[in-house]
Backbone bond lengths (Angstrom), bond angles and torsions (degrees), N, CA, C in turn:
res aa  C-N    CA-C-N  psi(-1)  N-CA   C-N-CA  omega(-1)  CA-C   N-CA-C  phi
1 X - - - 1.446 - - 1.555 111.82 -
2 X 1.284 118.79 123.50 1.454 125.51 178.25 1.531 108.59 -62.12
3 X 1.355 115.18 157.94 1.342 120.32 -176.87 1.561 112.86 -66.85
4 X 1.379 112.84 -32.54 1.490 115.02 175.31 1.487 114.50 -69.81
5 X 1.342 117.86 -38.56 1.432 120.60 174.51 1.512 112.78 -63.25
6 X 1.358 112.37 -44.35 1.476 118.85 176.67 1.556 113.42 -51.79
7 X 1.367 113.85 -43.80 1.421 121.62 -177.46 1.551 108.55 -70.36
8 X 1.330 117.42 -39.03 1.491 118.32 -177.92 1.567 109.19 -68.85
9 X 1.319 116.22 -44.73 1.486 119.98 180.00 1.503 112.29 -65.44
10 X 1.286 115.07 -39.82 1.443 119.18 178.72 1.502 113.29 -66.33
11 X 1.336 115.95 -42.41 1.448 121.26 178.48 1.535 111.25 -62.62
12 X 1.310 113.76 -47.93 1.535 118.61 179.05 1.589 110.47 -62.88
13 X 1.330 116.39 -40.34 1.510 118.23 178.38 1.500 110.43 -64.50
14 X 1.360 117.35 -48.78 1.384 120.65 -176.35 1.529 116.63 -64.82
15 X 1.361 112.36 -37.85 1.440 117.83 173.86 1.544 113.86 -64.70
16 X 1.345 115.08 -43.59 1.443 118.92 179.26 1.609 110.68 -65.46
17 X 1.329 110.95 -35.41 1.461 115.30 178.56 1.470 114.25 -66.03
18 X 1.256 117.30 -39.94 1.521 124.44 179.37 1.585 107.87 -69.85
19 X 1.271 113.78 -42.27 1.496 116.04 175.20 1.524 111.12 -61.34
20 X 1.318 116.29 -40.73 1.487 119.37 -179.78 1.535 109.40 -62.79
21 X 1.338 114.29 -43.37 1.496 118.84 178.94 1.540 110.76 -60.32
22 X 1.368 114.74 -41.64 1.516 118.30 177.68 1.498 112.38 -61.66
23 X 1.347 113.15 -40.80 1.475 119.47 179.78 1.557 109.75 -65.63
24 X 1.319 119.56 -41.10 1.397 122.95 177.76 1.569 110.59 -57.42
25 X 1.409 116.31 -45.26 1.358 119.11 -179.17 1.578 111.90 -69.84
26 X 1.290 114.47 -34.52 1.501 117.73 173.41 1.444 113.91 -62.24
27 X 1.285 119.44 -43.23 1.459 124.41 176.64 1.503 109.25 -63.44
28 X 1.324 118.75 -38.75 1.426 120.61 178.02 1.476 111.54 -65.01
29 X 1.278 118.31 -40.42 1.427 122.96 173.56 1.508 115.75 -58.37
30 X 1.355 112.27 -47.95 1.467 119.45 176.75 1.585 109.06 -58.65
31 X 1.308 116.33 -42.72 1.416 120.96 -173.71 1.597 105.87 -64.98
32 X 1.372 114.29 -48.78 1.373 118.12 -174.60 1.471 113.74 -63.54
33 X 1.287 117.60 -37.13 1.502 118.77 177.00 1.504 111.17 -74.10
34 X 1.333 116.12 -44.61 1.489 121.33 -179.94 1.480 117.22 -65.32
35 X 1.350 119.18 -11.97 1.452 120.24 177.70 1.474 112.84 -124.63
36 X 1.342 117.65 31.29 1.447 124.80 -179.49 1.554 109.44 -102.13
37 X 1.288 117.85 94.98 1.430 119.89 -178.31 1.583 113.27 -61.41
38 X 1.334 116.47 -35.90 1.404 117.82 176.24 1.539 113.29 -63.48
39 X 1.343 117.67 -37.95 1.390 122.31 175.32 1.591 112.30 -62.46
40 X 1.340 112.82 -42.40 1.467 113.25 177.69 1.567 110.44 -56.13
41 X 1.321 115.08 -44.44 1.480 120.83 -174.09 1.517 107.29 -64.94
42 X 1.283 117.56 -44.90 1.490 120.23 -176.04 1.477 109.89 -64.73
43 X 1.304 121.24 -39.39 1.501 120.46 174.56 1.467 110.07 -71.16
44 X 1.257 120.15 -35.15 1.532 117.87 178.14 1.502 111.67 -63.28
45 X 1.421 115.03 -41.87 1.458 118.29 179.39 1.591 109.69 -66.77
46 X 1.344 116.82 -33.16 1.452 119.26 179.59 1.544 108.97 -67.22
47 X 1.401 116.53 -35.77 1.449 118.82 177.15 1.621 114.31 -83.84
48 X 1.380 111.04 -2.78 1.503 113.40 179.12 1.466 112.82 54.42
49 X 1.270 118.23 59.91 1.524 119.23 -175.05 1.473 113.99 -92.37
50 X 1.334 120.70 -15.00 1.433 125.75 -173.10 1.599 110.68 -55.81
51 X 1.271 117.27 -47.60 1.490 118.91 -177.64 1.526 113.86 -52.29
52 X 1.300 116.91 -35.68 1.439 121.31 -176.29 1.547 117.26 -114.30
53 X 1.406 116.47 0.36 1.399 120.25 -178.08 1.480 114.70 -77.17
54 X 1.338 117.22 -25.37 1.482 118.77 -173.87 1.492 115.66 73.64
55 X 1.379 115.64 26.93 1.468 120.82 175.47 1.478 108.12 -146.97
56 X 1.392 111.34 146.71 1.481 115.08 -177.60 1.544 112.41 -82.92
57 X 1.291 119.08 169.34 1.428 124.17 -172.37 1.546 109.99 -62.71
58 X 1.305 118.15 -43.76 1.490 120.11 -179.22 1.477 112.38 -66.06
59 X 1.333 118.16 -38.40 1.469 123.08 177.84 1.438 110.38 -66.07
60 X 1.404 116.46 -40.96 1.437 119.37 -179.46 1.563 113.14 -65.18
61 X 1.277 113.39 -39.17 1.497 116.72 176.20 1.533 111.77 -62.05
62 X 1.314 114.39 -46.08 1.514 119.24 175.88 1.533 111.06 -58.91
63 X 1.292 114.01 -43.81 1.515 118.02 -176.36 1.586 108.76 -64.42
64 X 1.337 115.95 -45.06 1.432 121.93 177.15 1.543 111.56 -52.97
65 X 1.335 112.32 -48.16 1.501 113.65 -177.92 1.536 110.53 -66.98
66 X 1.288 119.20 -38.21 1.387 122.09 178.66 1.579 113.43 -61.61
67 X 1.335 115.42 -44.38 1.502 122.86 176.72 1.498 109.07 -62.31
68 X 1.383 121.00 -39.42 1.428 122.43 -177.95 1.509 111.29 -68.97
69 X 1.385 116.90 -41.57 1.426 122.06 -179.35 1.521 107.97 -70.06
70 X 1.264 120.43 -35.24 1.479 124.51 176.71 1.524 112.30 -62.31
71 X 1.229 116.52 -53.02 1.477 122.13 178.27 1.544 111.78 -63.95
72 X 1.361 116.60 -27.32 1.447 119.01 174.51 1.472 115.77 -75.72
73 X 1.295 116.01 -5.24 1.466 119.55 173.92 1.506 116.12 119.28
74 X 1.339 114.81 5.65 1.524 118.59 178.11 1.523 105.65 -95.46
75 X 1.352 115.84 97.36 1.419 118.92 -177.50 1.531 115.32 -66.87
76 X 1.388 114.60 -18.00 1.484 121.09 -177.59 1.540 109.11 -85.97
77 X 1.277 121.19 -7.96 1.449 121.99 -170.23 1.498 110.73 -64.32
78 X 1.306 119.04 -36.86 1.465 123.06 176.10 1.555 107.46 -101.56
79 X 1.312 111.61 77.73 1.496 122.49 -174.03 1.482 105.49 -73.96
80 X 1.316 118.78 164.30 1.433 125.65 170.49 1.582 109.90 -54.18
81 X 1.341 114.46 139.08 1.383 118.05 -175.23 1.484 117.71 100.19
82 X 1.472 116.11 -4.57 1.379 120.29 173.49 1.497 111.38 -71.68
83 X 1.335 118.40 162.96 1.454 122.69 -171.10 1.505 116.21 -71.99
84 X 1.316 118.08 -2.70 1.476 120.90 -177.81 1.513 111.51 -84.75
85 X 1.307 117.74 147.11 1.468 122.43 177.84 1.460 107.84 -87.34
86 X 1.340 117.11 -178.23 1.455 123.63 -172.73 1.555 110.29 -64.30
87 X 1.303 117.90 -41.25 1.492 120.34 -176.15 1.513 107.02 -68.65
88 X 1.394 118.12 -42.35 1.423 118.61 178.33 1.459 113.60 -59.51
89 X 1.335 117.65 -44.58 1.445 124.79 179.69 1.567 112.25 -62.63
90 X 1.343 112.72 -36.89 1.498 115.22 177.94 1.520 108.04 -65.09
91 X 1.368 117.71 -40.51 1.493 119.45 179.43 1.600 108.89 -67.96
92 X 1.312 117.46 -37.67 1.459 117.72 177.84 1.494 110.57 -64.36
93 X 1.371 119.88 -38.44 1.368 123.15 175.16 1.528 113.90 -57.95
94 X 1.370 115.96 -39.78 1.494 122.97 171.36 1.486 111.65 -56.22
95 X 1.341 114.46 -48.07 1.479 124.34 179.58 1.528 110.46 -59.65
96 X 1.282 117.40 -45.81 1.476 124.30 176.84 1.537 111.11 -57.76
97 X 1.285 116.99 -41.19 1.492 118.16 -179.64 1.514 109.49 -68.61
98 X 1.362 118.95 -37.44 1.481 124.36 179.51 1.548 107.46 -61.60
99 X 1.260 116.23 -45.63 1.570 119.12 -178.72 1.519 110.47 -67.92
100 X 1.261 115.64 -34.00 1.502 120.59 177.63 1.507 108.98 -67.39
101 X 1.288 115.84 -42.65 1.572 121.41 176.69 1.497 106.10 -64.97
102 X 1.266 122.20 -42.80 1.518 122.86 -178.74 1.507 107.03 -59.76
103 X 1.297 120.54 -43.82 1.479 121.36 -176.00 1.495 109.52 -70.92
104 X 1.325 120.45 -35.33 1.482 124.78 178.56 1.517 109.27 -67.19
105 X 1.331 117.64 -45.03 1.435 120.19 -177.02 1.601 109.02 -68.18
106 X 1.271 116.05 -43.43 1.493 118.63 176.63 1.541 113.33 -59.68
107 X 1.254 113.50 -41.67 1.524 117.91 -179.53 1.558 108.65 -68.20
108 X 1.247 119.21 -38.05 1.511 120.41 -175.74 1.563 109.06 -80.50
109 X 1.293 119.01 -19.25 1.456 123.06 179.58 1.544 111.39 -79.16
110 X 1.279 118.39 -28.41 1.444 124.18 -173.86 1.588 109.09 -57.60
111 X 1.257 120.80 -58.08 1.507 119.56 -178.40 1.520 110.90 -58.92
112 X 1.292 117.56 -38.01 1.561 120.15 -177.88 1.527 106.67 -65.69
113 X 1.279 118.75 -42.74 1.517 123.70 -177.61 1.547 104.07 -61.41
114 X 1.247 119.71 -49.03 1.443 122.25 -177.64 1.572 111.37 -59.19
115 X 1.340 109.65 -47.92 1.520 115.75 -177.89 1.499 114.10 -65.03
116 X 1.328 117.21 -39.12 1.487 123.31 -178.07 1.584 108.48 -72.28
117 X 1.317 117.84 -42.69 1.446 118.80 -178.88 1.564 112.18 -66.19
118 X 1.318 116.20 -45.67 1.418 121.41 -175.55 1.545 107.74 -71.63
119 X 1.337 116.24 -42.34 1.492 120.09 179.53 1.504 109.65 -65.25
120 X 1.374 118.42 -45.32 1.416 118.71 -178.06 1.506 113.57 -65.32
121 X 1.328 116.00 -38.54 1.498 118.04 -179.49 1.512 110.51 -69.10
122 X 1.323 115.28 -34.86 1.587 120.53 177.53 1.484 106.89 -63.91
123 X 1.291 118.84 -45.26 1.489 121.65 -177.10 1.484 112.58 -62.56
124 X 1.344 113.95 -44.32 1.459 121.61 -176.78 1.524 112.48 -71.30
125 X 1.297 116.75 -59.92 1.465 128.40 177.61 1.557 104.30 50.97
126 X 1.314 114.65 45.87 1.530 122.25 179.62 1.512 106.32 -143.82
127 X 1.306 115.56 117.65 1.461 121.24 -178.27 1.497 112.00 -61.15
128 X 1.209 118.49 -41.93 1.487 122.72 -176.63 1.527 109.97 -66.11
129 X 1.240 118.21 -42.68 1.488 123.48 -176.75 1.533 109.44 -72.12
130 X 1.376 115.90 -37.80 1.425 116.89 178.21 1.560 110.18 -69.22
131 X 1.325 114.67 -33.30 1.492 120.50 178.10 1.525 109.51 -62.36
132 X 1.363 117.57 -42.97 1.406 123.84 179.20 1.590 111.79 -62.09
133 X 1.286 115.63 -40.60 1.464 122.23 174.71 1.513 110.84 -60.37
134 X 1.315 114.37 -46.93 1.468 119.25 173.93 1.449 117.61 -52.89
135 X 1.375 114.89 -39.24 1.438 118.26 -178.27 1.575 112.07 -85.31
136 X 1.381 116.29 -23.63 1.443 116.93 179.93 1.481 111.63 -82.93
137 X 1.265 121.99 -36.52 1.468 125.48 -179.81 1.448 116.68 -50.57
138 X 1.321 123.24 -44.13 1.476 122.05 -178.64 1.576 111.59 -64.19
139 X 1.316 116.35 -31.62 1.455 120.59 178.68 1.531 113.04 -60.46
140 X 1.387 115.62 -33.12 1.433 118.89 -177.39 1.513 110.90 -67.10
141 X 1.363 116.16 -21.58 1.463 115.66 178.20 1.541 108.78 -108.16
142 X 1.267 121.11 -33.19 1.480 122.05 -172.71 1.510 108.10 -70.61
143 X 1.332 122.84 -35.15 1.474 122.41 -176.00 1.552 106.76 -64.55
144 X 1.330 120.68 -62.41 1.516 119.50 -177.63 1.554 111.14 -61.33
145 X 1.297 118.03 -41.82 1.481 119.90 -173.72 1.583 106.56 -67.64
146 X 1.287 114.83 -39.43 1.506 121.86 -179.62 1.535 109.53 -58.28
147 X 1.393 112.48 -48.72 1.443 115.10 -178.25 1.498 111.90 -64.75
148 X 1.330 116.96 -36.42 1.520 119.13 179.29 1.517 109.08 -69.23
149 X 1.270 118.30 -38.01 1.488 122.80 178.90 1.503 110.56 -67.65
150 X 1.354 120.07 -38.21 1.474 119.92 171.13 1.468 112.23 -64.19
151 X 1.318 119.93 -40.81 1.444 121.60 177.69 1.506 110.91 -62.48
152 X 1.345 117.90 -43.51 1.454 122.53 -178.29 1.572 111.37 -65.59
153 X 1.359 113.72 -34.83 1.497 121.86 -179.04 1.548 106.54 -66.83
154 X 1.324 115.61 -39.07 1.562 118.48 -174.61 1.516 107.51 -85.84
155 X 1.303 118.66 -36.55 1.537 118.35 -172.32 1.534 106.36 -137.56
156 X 1.358 114.12 68.91 1.483 115.78 -177.84 1.567 114.65 -57.83
157 X 1.345 116.89 -40.86 1.493 119.56 -179.30 1.519 110.83 -56.51
158 X 1.399 114.97 -45.13 1.429 118.55 -176.63 1.453 113.42 -68.81
159 X 1.446 115.75 -39.20 1.389 120.85 177.19 1.502 115.50 -63.85
160 X 1.414 113.17 -38.78 1.447 121.79 175.71 1.456 111.40 -60.78
161 X 1.303 117.88 -46.42 1.493 123.59 -177.01 1.528 107.44 -64.43
162 X 1.366 116.55 -48.89 1.451 121.67 178.77 1.573 113.87 -52.39
163 X 1.383 109.80 -46.97 1.496 120.79 -176.34 1.566 106.78 -61.16
164 X 1.342 121.61 -41.15 1.420 126.11 -177.94 1.570 108.03 -70.20
165 X 1.261 116.77 -43.92 1.467 122.34 -176.07 1.561 106.97 -61.81
166 X 1.290 116.52 -40.97 1.494 121.19 -179.51 1.534 111.16 -64.89
167 X 1.324 113.96 -45.81 1.500 121.44 -171.77 1.534 113.11 -80.14
168 X 1.298 113.95 -34.20 1.532 117.68 -174.92 1.559 113.45 -112.03
169 X 1.259 114.60 137.68 1.532 118.52 179.73 1.505 110.20 -97.35
170 X 1.293 119.85 22.63 1.425 122.53 179.22 1.509 108.37 -151.61
171 X 1.358 119.46 177.19 1.399 122.97 -177.62 1.537 115.14 -105.24
172 X 1.348 115.36 21.64 1.429 119.21 -176.04 1.531 112.30 -64.42
173 X 1.311 115.78 -19.39 1.482 120.05 -177.06 1.540 107.83 -79.51
174 X 1.304 121.63 -11.36 1.459 122.74 174.22 1.557 108.25 -84.09
175 X 1.349 114.02 96.64 1.437 122.11 -173.48 1.580 111.07 -107.14
176 X 1.322 116.22 158.50 1.462 119.51 -175.79 1.623 106.97 -111.34
177 X 1.296 114.43 122.01 1.582 118.77 -177.64 1.507 109.04 -58.45
178 X 1.381 119.24 -27.28 1.430 119.54 -177.93 1.540 113.54 -70.01
179 X 1.362 115.51 -30.22 1.481 117.99 -175.98 1.499 112.87 -118.41
180 X 1.262 118.19 -17.54 1.544 121.95 -170.13 1.575 112.39 -112.27
181 X 1.307 114.71 113.27 1.417 118.33 -178.51 1.514 113.07 -64.98
182 X 1.350 116.86 -36.97 1.443 119.51 -176.91 1.510 116.67 -53.00
183 X 1.359 115.82 -39.17 1.451 118.27 177.82 1.530 110.11 -74.17
184 X 1.298 118.72 -23.91 1.513 118.56 -176.46 1.582 107.22 -79.83
185 X 1.401 119.59 -29.44 1.399 121.02 -174.17 1.524 107.87 -94.23
186 X 1.266 117.96 -9.86 1.496 122.37 179.21 1.531 109.63 -123.81
187 X 1.304 115.64 76.08 1.473 118.02 -177.43 1.579 113.43 -71.62
188 X 1.251 113.73 164.76 1.526 120.01 -177.29 1.520 110.37 -57.59
189 X 1.395 113.54 -41.63 1.563 115.17 178.95 1.502 114.38 -59.39
190 X 1.282 115.38 -29.73 1.473 120.29 178.52 1.575 110.07 -65.98
191 X 1.287 116.68 -41.63 1.431 121.09 179.90 1.541 108.80 -70.24
192 X 1.272 117.67 -35.81 1.425 123.45 -178.76 1.576 110.37 -62.81
193 X 1.371 112.98 -50.14 1.463 117.65 179.65 1.497 113.38 -67.39
194 X 1.320 116.47 -38.31 1.489 120.12 176.56 1.430 110.93 -65.53
195 X 1.295 116.89 -40.58 1.552 118.48 175.52 1.499 111.64 -62.58
196 X 1.288 118.59 -40.70 1.485 119.18 179.99 1.491 110.64 -66.63
197 X 1.359 116.68 -36.74 1.443 120.27 178.43 1.545 111.38 -65.37
198 X 1.305 112.04 -39.85 1.544 114.26 177.00 1.522 111.14 -65.35
199 X 1.351 116.15 -35.66 1.435 120.75 -179.85 1.491 110.17 -64.27
200 X 1.314 118.62 -44.78 1.468 122.05 -177.34 1.485 110.24 -68.26
201 X 1.392 120.43 -41.24 1.404 120.17 174.37 1.513 112.15 -62.61
202 X 1.316 116.73 -39.13 1.461 117.35 -175.54 1.532 109.03 -69.22
203 X 1.322 116.83 -42.49 1.475 119.30 176.92 1.540 111.90 -58.46
204 X 1.279 116.01 -45.42 1.507 119.78 174.82 1.543 112.00 -57.62
205 X 1.334 116.81 -40.44 1.438 118.51 -178.97 1.577 112.22 -68.55
206 X 1.375 113.08 -39.85 1.486 117.31 -177.83 1.525 109.22 -65.53
207 X 1.357 116.69 -46.26 1.423 117.88 178.98 1.509 114.55 -68.14
208 X 1.347 118.62 -30.69 1.471 121.33 -177.82 1.573 105.80 -70.06
209 X 1.373 119.36 -42.25 1.458 119.77 179.00 1.518 109.85 -59.55
210 X 1.307 115.46 -46.91 1.484 119.86 -177.38 1.549 110.18 -64.04
211 X 1.335 115.79 -40.65 1.508 115.70 -179.19 1.485 109.46 -72.45
212 X 1.253 124.64 -37.55 1.426 125.81 179.52 1.503 110.32 -63.59
213 X 1.332 116.60 -49.55 1.531 118.01 177.42 1.478 111.91 -58.55
214 X 1.353 116.46 -39.80 1.528 118.11 177.87 1.502 110.50 -64.86
215 X 1.400 115.65 -41.98 1.481 116.08 -174.44 1.519 111.66 -67.08
216 X 1.323 114.84 -33.93 1.494 118.93 177.76 1.522 115.37 -56.89
217 X 1.324 111.60 -33.41 1.480 117.99 178.74 1.482 112.72 -67.99
218 X 1.337 118.20 -21.78 1.445 122.16 -177.65 1.560 109.91 -97.42
219 X 1.267 119.30 -29.92 1.455 122.05 -173.98 1.563 114.33 -97.72
220 X 1.394 115.97 -13.38 1.407 118.11 -175.34 1.557 106.01 -67.05
221 X 1.313 117.31 137.11 1.424 123.83 176.95 1.549 112.57 -47.71
222 X 1.276 117.59 126.97 1.412 122.30 177.84 1.515 114.16 -149.38
223 X 1.315 119.41 162.79 1.461 120.44 176.41 1.519 107.03 -84.22
224 X 1.303 117.76 154.04 1.431 122.65 175.97 1.479 113.35 -56.27
225 X 1.310 113.31 125.09 1.580 122.51 179.23 1.484 112.36 78.73
226 X 1.426 118.83 10.20 1.486 118.18 -178.72 1.543 106.95 -99.09
227 X 1.360 111.90 140.76 1.474 116.72 -177.25 1.578 111.64 -104.36
228 X 1.318 117.49 -19.83 1.405 117.44 -172.59 1.562 108.75 -92.84
229 X 1.338 112.22 173.71 1.536 117.61 177.91 1.492 111.61 -76.06
230 X 1.324 117.05 -21.01 1.428 119.58 -172.73 1.562 111.91 -66.02
231 X 1.392 110.18 143.31 1.455 114.97 -180.00 1.487 109.45 -128.76
232 X 1.322 121.66 21.00 1.420 129.30 -174.08 1.609 113.02 -95.83
233 X 1.360 112.21 -21.19 1.385 118.48 -176.43 1.603 110.85 -66.11
234 X 1.321 115.95 124.89 1.440 120.12 -177.39 1.556 110.73 -115.40
235 X 1.268 112.97 142.63 1.463 113.29 173.86 1.437 115.52 -82.96
236 X 1.351 113.53 146.42 1.419 119.30 177.49 1.499 114.03 -66.99
237 X 1.363 117.50 166.76 1.461 116.82 177.85 1.526 112.86 -63.08
238 X 1.342 113.55 143.55 1.522 115.56 -178.46 1.521 111.88 -70.05
239 X 1.279 118.08 135.94 1.526 120.19 178.50 1.556 109.96 -58.10
240 X 1.291 107.60 140.64 1.522 117.80 177.78 1.534 109.27 -63.52
241 X 1.284 113.19 135.48 1.495 119.94 175.19 1.525 111.81 -82.42
242 X 1.257 114.59 132.74 1.534 120.56 -179.00 1.530 109.39 -105.44
243 X 1.261 116.19 124.44 1.443 120.73 -177.64 1.517 107.79 -95.16
244 X 1.274 117.99 113.24 1.487 124.72 -177.83 1.516 110.62 -92.27
245 X 1.294 117.27 -1.31 1.430 121.50 -177.02 1.551 112.11 -68.92
246 X 1.311 118.56 160.57 1.446 118.71 -179.25 1.539 109.11 -79.33
247 X 1.263 111.75 139.83 1.482 119.84 174.27 1.525 111.76 -77.69
248 X 1.293 114.82 135.59 1.471 115.14 177.84 1.519 112.56 -67.69
249 X 1.353 113.31 147.01 1.452 120.03 179.80 1.510 109.77 -103.47
250 X 1.243 112.69 149.79 1.463 117.57 174.67 1.585 113.55 -79.50
């Protein structure tokens, strides 16, 4: 493999590995927010849903905890006898599958991220090139995600609908407040604030990965004036100095 090819392959692998690591952390942020029963309750209280939800405070707390455990992988958390009707439970089952898929994708991405990052860095062995990859990789996510975030900020209803049409192959998510408790306890403002929280956490994760990769290129042990990761290069013996001065006489 020529040096040019090695640099191209190494840069591509390292960039993809860093992007994969960022996606892993973003999925982790989504999972953490989406399975936080305490956060559900806080947002529900902020939206003041109790007067019109048709559920008491204690029952709401218990339901939030059950939904959080259910989406975390406990399929028995929403046991028969819960306050949801058949349509709501069918939609919750779809959500359960999505969170299961999220955990599977995240788990399978971890070894690939490690392989691509270590392999790319080994192929490059160049601090400046690694630094450029660390600066480029966030843009591959921030540009499309930033555009979607702007669209959601300006047209949340349209973004929310598009999001559901992409994720779900049915219309079970179209619920009626008159008959369905799920939509009454999960108002639109709750999803807006949770989405904003996920966005903040994801942005912090993306910037943290880039900053850490950049910092490593500065603090990794190296010889003075050396740009590569290699530490095996040895200097040859210094040439002997010849003194052309006159020697003193006795």
